[in-house]
C-alpha positions as CSV (number, residue, x, y, z in Angstrom):
1,M,79.3,137.2,55.2
2,L,77.0,134.5,54.0
3,A,77.2,133.7,50.3
4,T,74.9,131.0,49.1
5,S,71.9,130.2,46.9
6,L,68.4,131.4,47.5
7,K,67.2,127.8,47.9
8,L,69.8,127.1,50.6
9,V,69.4,130.4,52.5
10,T,65.7,129.6,53.0
11,K,66.4,125.9,53.9
12,Y,68.3,126.7,57.1
13,N,67.5,129.1,59.9
14,Y,70.9,130.7,60.4
15,L,69.5,132.6,63.5
16,S,68.0,129.6,65.2
17,E,68.9,128.9,68.9
18,K,71.8,126.7,67.9
19,F,73.3,129.4,65.8
20,E,72.7,132.2,68.4
21,K,74.5,130.1,71.0
22,A,77.4,129.5,68.5
23,Y,77.7,133.3,67.8
24,N,77.4,134.1,71.5
25,W,80.2,131.6,72.3
26,L,82.5,133.3,69.7
27,S,81.7,136.7,71.1
28,N,82.6,135.7,74.6
29,H,85.8,133.7,74.0
30,D,89.3,134.6,72.8
31,P,90.5,131.6,70.7
32,V,93.9,133.1,70.2
33,N,94.5,132.5,74.0
34,M,92.8,129.2,74.2
35,E,94.2,125.7,73.8
36,D,93.5,123.9,70.6
37,G,90.8,121.3,70.9
38,R,87.0,120.7,71.2
39,Y,84.7,122.9,73.3
40,D,81.1,121.8,73.8
41,I,78.6,124.7,73.4
42,T,75.2,123.1,73.6
43,D,73.4,120.0,72.5
44,G,74.4,119.5,68.8
45,V,76.9,122.4,68.7
46,F,80.6,122.3,69.5
47,A,83.7,124.4,68.6
48,I,87.1,123.2,67.5
49,V,89.9,125.7,68.1
50,Q,92.9,125.0,65.7
51,R,96.1,126.5,64.6
52,Y,97.9,125.9,61.3
53,Q,100.0,127.4,58.6
54,S,98.1,128.4,55.5
55,I,98.9,126.4,52.4
56,K,99.1,126.9,48.6
57,F,95.9,126.9,46.7
58,E,96.9,123.8,44.7
59,D,97.6,121.9,47.9
60,A,94.2,122.6,49.5
61,K,91.3,120.2,49.0
62,F,87.6,120.9,48.7
63,E,85.6,119.1,51.4
64,S,82.1,118.8,52.7
65,H,80.2,117.4,55.6
66,K,76.7,115.8,55.6
67,D,75.8,115.9,59.3
68,Y,76.9,119.4,60.3
69,I,76.9,123.0,59.1
70,D,80.3,124.6,59.6
71,I,80.8,128.1,61.0
72,Q,84.4,128.9,60.2
73,Y,85.7,131.9,62.1
74,I,89.1,133.5,61.8
75,A,90.6,134.7,65.1
76,K,94.1,135.4,63.8
77,G,95.7,135.6,60.4
78,Y,94.3,135.8,56.8
79,E,93.0,133.0,54.7
80,S,91.5,132.5,51.2
81,F,88.4,130.3,51.4
82,G,86.9,128.5,48.5
83,Q,83.2,127.6,48.1
84,A,81.4,125.4,45.5
85,Y,78.2,123.4,45.4
86,V,78.6,119.7,46.1
87,E,76.5,118.9,43.1
88,D,79.2,120.5,40.9
89,C,82.0,118.5,42.5
90,T,83.4,115.0,41.9
91,L,83.9,112.9,45.1
92,T,87.4,111.5,45.5
93,E,87.6,110.4,49.1
94,S,84.9,109.5,51.6
95,Y,85.2,109.1,55.4
96,P,81.5,108.8,56.6
97,N,82.6,107.9,60.2
98,D,84.3,111.3,60.4
99,D,81.6,113.1,58.3
100,L,84.3,114.1,55.9
101,Y,84.2,114.0,52.1
102,F,86.9,115.3,49.6
103,Y,86.5,116.4,46.0
104,N,88.5,117.2,42.9
105,M,88.8,120.9,42.0
106,P,85.4,121.9,40.7
107,N,85.0,123.8,37.5
108,V,83.0,126.5,39.2
109,Y,83.9,127.9,42.6
110,T,84.2,131.1,44.5
111,Q,87.1,132.4,46.7
112,V,86.7,134.9,49.5
113,T,89.4,136.4,51.7
114,L,88.8,136.0,55.5
115,R,90.5,138.2,58.0
116,P,90.4,138.3,61.8
117,G,86.8,138.6,63.0
118,D,85.3,137.2,59.7
119,L,83.3,134.0,59.4
120,V,81.6,131.9,56.8
121,V,78.7,129.5,57.2
122,V,78.8,126.4,55.1
123,P,75.8,124.0,54.8
124,P,76.1,120.4,53.8
125,E,75.2,121.1,50.2
126,E,78.3,123.3,49.8
127,A,81.9,122.1,49.5
128,H,84.6,124.4,50.9
129,Q,88.3,124.8,50.6
130,P,89.8,126.1,53.8
131,R,93.4,126.8,54.8
132,V,94.5,128.6,51.6
133,L,97.1,131.3,52.0
134,Y,96.1,134.8,51.2
135,K,99.4,136.4,50.2
136,N,101.9,134.6,52.2
137,S,101.8,131.5,54.3
138,E,101.1,132.4,57.9
139,E,99.8,131.0,61.2
140,V,96.0,131.0,61.3
141,V,94.0,130.6,64.4
142,K,90.5,129.4,63.5
143,V,87.4,128.2,65.2
144,V,85.2,125.7,63.4
145,I,81.9,125.5,65.0
146,K,79.9,122.4,64.0
147,V,76.1,122.8,64.1
148,S,74.2,119.6,63.8
149,V,71.6,119.5,61.0
150,K,69.7,116.8,62.9
């Protein structure tokens, strides 16, 4: 699923070589049986395998990144995932060295439920709210693939 605006869907080539390598990596690896951590895929593309307990909606922050497009893939568990446009958000915390920016809860946002095998693609112009529990808190195994926009 890719949910975005027309201006953003035409700005990025979500089938470029970098994305094809990322999707191929996901197809050929089993994150549930991998160690947490970083895995280099190709120049400008790497995966981060992570495990965590999903959290309440009110405890999850909206965040964005300026240098990378995120591909967030659920390998195990269920998660609600929020999306908003950065232009509709108010910045509250900024960590440029980590390419990480946090925001207050926006007035307009979308939630989608992700299940095993689902992924979302999030460009820098969109803020996202990961880790939100779907019905109950549960362990989630997720791969976040970072695709450089440079």
